[in-house]
TORKE-69878 format. One record per residue (C-alpha): x negated, y, z; residue in one letter; residue number from 1. Coordinates in steps of 0.1 Angstrom, whole numbers, always signed. Each point is the difference from the previous one (the first is absolute). Layout:
BEGIN
(r (X,Y,Z),a,NUM)
...
***
This chain:
BEGIN
(r (-753,-1172,+480),m,1)
(r (+25,-27,+7),s,2)
(r (+11,-23,-27),s,3)
(r (+37,+9,+6),s,4)
(r (-8,+36,-6),g,5)
(r (-17,-8,-32),v,6)
(r (+29,-22,-11),g,7)
(r (+27,+26,+6),t,8)
(r (-19,+30,-15),s,9)
(r (+9,+11,-35),k,10)
(r (-28,+8,-23),v,11)
(r (+9,+24,-27),r,12)
(r (-22,+5,-30),v,13)
(r (+14,+35,-8),l,14)
(r (+0,+29,+24),p,15)
(r (+29,+9,+23),g,16)
(r (+35,+9,-13),f,17)
(r (-7,+38,+3),g,18)
(r (-30,+0,-23),i,19)
(r (+15,-25,-24),s,20)
(r (+33,+18,-2),m,21)
(r (-16,+34,-4),g,22)
(r (-22,-12,-28),f,23)
(r (+30,-17,-17),t,24)
(r (+21,+32,+3),v,25)
(r (-29,+21,-13),l,26)
(r (-7,-22,-30),y,27)
(r (+37,-2,-8),l,28)
(r (+4,+37,+2),s,29)
(r (-29,+7,-23),l,30)
(r (+9,-26,-26),v,31)
(r (+39,+1,+0),v,32)
(r (+17,+26,+23),l,33)
(r (-21,+31,-8),i,34)
(r (+3,-4,-38),p,35)
(r (+38,-6,+3),l,36)
(r (+3,+30,+23),a,37)
(r (-20,+21,-25),a,38)
(r (+25,-10,-27),l,39)
(r (+29,+12,+21),l,40)
(r (-16,+32,+10),f,41)
(r (-17,+8,-32),n,42)
(r (+33,+7,-17),s,43)
(r (-4,+37,-9),t,44)
(r (+29,+12,-21),g,45)
(r (+19,-32,+6),l,46)
(r (+36,+10,+10),t,47)
(r (+29,-23,+6),w,48)
(r (+15,+13,-33),g,49)
(r (-32,-10,-18),k,50)
(r (-1,-33,+17),f,51)
(r (+36,-9,-9),f,52)
(r (-6,+13,-35),e,53)
(r (-30,-24,-5),m,54)
(r (+20,-28,+17),a,55)
(r (+28,+3,-24),s,56)
(r (-21,+5,-31),n,57)
(r (+9,-27,-26),p,58)
(r (-36,-5,-11),r,59)
(r (-12,-4,+36),i,60)
(r (+28,-25,+8),l,61)
(r (-9,-20,-32),a,62)
(r (-36,-1,+10),s,63)
(r (+9,-13,+35),f,64)
(r (+22,-26,-16),k,65)
(r (-28,-12,-22),v,66)
(r (-26,+0,+29),s,67)
(r (+22,-18,+25),f,68)
(r (+16,-24,-24),m,69)
(r (-33,-11,-16),t,70)
(r (-17,-3,+34),a,71)
(r (+28,-21,+13),g,72)
(r (+0,-24,-30),f,73)
(r (-38,-3,+1),a,74)
(r (+0,-7,+37),a,75)
(r (+28,-25,-3),f,76)
(r (-18,-18,-29),a,77)
(r (-32,-1,+21),n,78)
(r (+19,-18,+28),l,79)
(r (+2,-31,-22),f,80)
(r (-32,+4,-18),l,81)
(r (-20,+8,+31),g,82)
(r (+16,-30,+19),l,83)
(r (-10,-22,-29),l,84)
(r (-36,+13,-1),l,85)
(r (-4,-3,+38),a,86)
(r (+14,-35,-1),w,87)
(r (-25,-11,-27),v,88)
(r (-29,+16,+19),l,89)
(r (+9,-16,+33),v,90)
(r (+13,-35,-10),r,91)
(r (-22,-9,-29),y,92)
(r (-37,-4,-7),e,93)
(r (-12,+6,-35),f,94)
(r (-32,+12,-18),p,95)
(r (-5,+38,+1),g,96)
(r (+23,+4,+30),k,97)
(r (-22,+26,+17),k,98)
(r (-2,+21,-31),i,99)
(r (+37,-3,-6),f,100)
(r (+5,+11,+36),d,101)
(r (-23,+30,-4),a,102)
(r (+19,+11,-32),i,103)
(r (+31,+5,+21),i,104)
(r (-17,+30,+17),d,105)
(r (-11,+15,-33),l,106)
(r (+29,+26,+0),p,107)
(r (-13,+12,+34),f,108)
(r (-35,+8,-14),a,109)
(r (+9,+10,-36),l,110)
(r (+8,+37,-5),p,111)
(r (+36,+3,-8),t,112)
(r (-6,+22,-31),a,113)
(r (-22,-28,-14),v,114)
(r (+28,-25,+5),a,115)
(r (+25,+24,-17),g,116)
(r (-23,+4,-30),v,117)
(r (-6,-38,-3),a,118)
(r (+37,-8,+3),l,119)
(r (+9,+26,-26),t,120)
(r (-27,-13,-24),a,121)
(r (+14,-36,+4),l,122)
(r (+37,+7,-2),y,123)
(r (+2,+29,-24),s,124)
(r (+16,-8,-34),p,125)
(r (-35,-4,-16),n,126)
(r (-15,-17,+31),g,127)
(r (-10,-37,+3),w,128)
(r (+32,-11,+17),i,129)
(r (+23,+30,-10),g,130)
(r (-6,-9,-37),s,131)
(r (+14,-35,+7),l,132)
(r (+30,+13,+19),l,133)
(r (+9,+29,-22),d,134)
(r (+14,-21,-29),p,135)
(r (+22,-18,+26),l,136)
(r (+15,+34,+10),g,137)
(r (-17,+0,+34),i,138)
(r (-14,+34,+9),k,139)
(r (-23,-1,+30),v,140)
(r (-22,+31,-2),a,141)
(r (+18,+34,+3),f,142)
(r (+30,-16,+16),s,143)
(r (+12,-9,+34),q,144)
(r (-10,-35,-5),l,145)
(r (-36,+12,-3),g,146)
(r (+3,+20,+32),i,147)
(r (+13,-31,+18),t,148)
(r (-29,-21,-15),l,149)
(r (-25,+26,+13),a,150)
(r (+16,+1,+34),l,151)
(r (-1,-39,+1),m,152)
(r (-36,+1,-7),f,153)
(r (-10,+24,+29),i,154)
(r (+25,-15,+24),g,155)
(r (-7,-38,-3),i,156)
(r (-29,+0,+26),p,157)
(r (+22,+13,+27),f,158)
(r (+24,-30,-2),v,159)
(r (-27,-26,-4),v,160)
(r (-22,+12,+29),r,161)
(r (+29,+2,+24),t,162)
(r (+14,-34,-9),v,163)
(r (-32,-19,-4),q,164)
(r (-12,+0,+37),p,165)
(r (+35,-10,+12),v,166)
(r (+3,-28,-25),l,167)
(r (-36,-12,+10),a,168)
(r (+11,-1,+36),e,169)
(r (+32,-21,-5),l,170)
(r (+0,-34,+16),d,171)
(r (+3,-25,-28),t,172)
(r (+12,-27,+25),s,173)
(r (+34,+17,+0),l,174)
(r (+2,-5,-38),e,175)
(r (-11,-37,+4),e,176)
(r (+27,-5,+27),a,177)
(r (+27,+15,-22),a,178)
(r (-11,-23,-28),a,179)
(r (+2,-30,+22),t,180)
(r (+36,+10,+9),l,181)
(r (+9,-1,-36),g,182)
(r (-2,+37,-9),a,183)
(r (-9,+8,-36),g,184)
(r (-27,+25,-10),r,185)
(r (+25,+29,-5),w,186)
(r (+18,-7,+32),l,187)
(r (-33,-2,+19),t,188)
(r (-11,+33,-15),f,189)
(r (+33,+18,+6),r,190)
(r (+5,-13,+36),k,191)
(r (-36,-4,+13),v,192)
(r (-24,+23,-19),i,193)
(r (+21,+29,-13),l,194)
(r (+12,+12,+35),p,195)
(r (-36,+5,+10),e,196)
(r (-9,+18,-32),l,197)
(r (+29,+25,+0),i,198)
(r (-17,+26,+24),p,199)
(r (-33,+1,-19),p,200)
(r (+19,+0,-34),l,201)
(r (+20,+31,+12),l,202)
(r (-32,+16,+12),t,203)
(r (-16,-5,-34),g,204)
(r (+31,+13,-17),f,205)
(r (+0,+32,+21),a,206)
(r (-37,+6,-6),l,207)
(r (+3,-7,-38),a,208)
(r (+31,+22,-2),f,209)
(r (-16,+28,+19),a,210)
(r (-30,-1,-21),r,211)
(r (+21,-1,-32),g,212)
(r (+20,+31,+10),i,213)
(r (-30,+23,+2),g,214)
(r (-21,-17,-27),e,215)
(r (-12,+25,-26),y,216)
(r (-33,-11,-18),g,217)
(r (+10,-33,-14),s,218)
(r (+34,+11,-10),v,219)
(r (-5,+35,-16),v,220)
(r (-17,-16,-31),f,221)
(r (+23,-29,-7),i,222)
(r (+33,+18,+8),s,223)
(r (-3,+26,-28),g,224)
(r (+14,+26,+24),n,225)
(r (+33,+6,-19),m,226)
(r (+23,+22,+20),p,227)
(r (+33,-16,+11),m,228)
(r (-14,-34,-12),k,229)
(r (-34,-10,+12),t,230)
(r (-12,+30,+21),e,231)
(r (-9,-9,+36),i,232)
(r (+4,+21,+31),a,233)
(r (-37,+4,+8),p,234)
(r (-6,+14,-34),l,235)
(r (+27,+27,+6),l,236)
(r (-20,+11,+31),i,237)
(r (-31,+4,-22),m,238)
(r (+20,+19,-26),t,239)
(r (+13,+25,+26),q,240)
(r (-35,+5,+13),l,241)
(r (-14,+7,-34),e,242)
(r (+27,+27,-4),k,243)
(r (-11,+14,+34),f,244)
(r (+35,-7,+13),d,245)
(r (-11,-12,+34),y,246)
(r (+35,+4,+14),a,247)
(r (+13,-24,-27),g,248)
(r (-27,-25,+5),a,249)
(r (+6,+1,+38),t,250)
(r (+38,-6,-5),a,251)
(r (-7,-30,-23),v,252)
(r (-26,-14,+25),a,253)
(r (+24,+4,+29),l,254)
(r (+28,-17,-19),l,255)
(r (-23,-29,-8),l,256)
(r (-12,-2,+36),l,257)
(r (+34,+0,+14),l,258)
(r (+15,-27,-23),v,259)
(r (-31,-21,+4),s,260)
(r (+2,+2,+38),f,261)
(r (+37,-10,+0),v,262)
(r (-6,-30,-23),l,263)
(r (-31,-12,+19),l,264)
(r (+19,+4,+33),l,265)
(r (+27,-23,-14),l,266)
(r (-26,-25,-12),i,267)
(r (-18,+0,+34),n,268)
(r (+33,-4,+18),t,269)
(r (+8,-30,-22),l,270)
(r (-35,-14,+7),q,271)
(r (+5,+2,+38),r,272)
(r (+34,-16,-3),w,273)
(r (-15,-29,-20),s,274)
(r (-28,-5,+25),r,275)
(r (+25,-3,+28),k,276)
(r (+22,-23,-20),t,277)
(r (-30,-23,-9),s,278)
(r (-10,-3,+38),r,279)
(r (+34,-13,+10),r,280)
***
């Protein structure tokens, strides 16, 4: 075999495109497409009248408002908190850093129901932290603030883990060059570092927001489940199923899926735009 032939041949670790693409489509179908198709086709008794009746129900609209508003606030707060945590983990060395880094992934491993019970015990009026906040008129448990706090807890790893590797790969010589040209810390961060971090920040925001919309276990305890106030949309799906109202549960699920898809599409479009802007 000639050396030129060896140099020009492309060695692929994975099989050819046909096998790889076929496995990808099969896996995606089993995990995502088929369950979503089952949701659409398993709508026995769901008529357009029933769908629009559920879509205009004040209780359902209120639950959607609570779910999307608290998920949005939690994901937005995690942008700043996650960036700060990622910055500390990447740029500083301190005792117990590996333990601190491992704790970030705790919401991934911890059952969400356990997190909900723990947060409720801490922030209820007679809890350790809630008993200190209650005299100040700050009510966390059984309020939208408590829901937001729970969603911040389960969403923070998404932001940290998407920002951390990008921050670690940044060339610090660019920051040093900016400093030698007279740029201050804030100007260096805003002009040199932040443009590179916007795409992963948006990715982390989208992941945390999507997780927060469908979260159930960690929220159902601390929310109090008060209709029109702290009731979340996933709980309404469970309520309809307990009543054996499969058409109503399907209608709420379809509404949640539709609104979530539109919002995530907008976030992904903004993410692609920010990547194109940062490359220019």
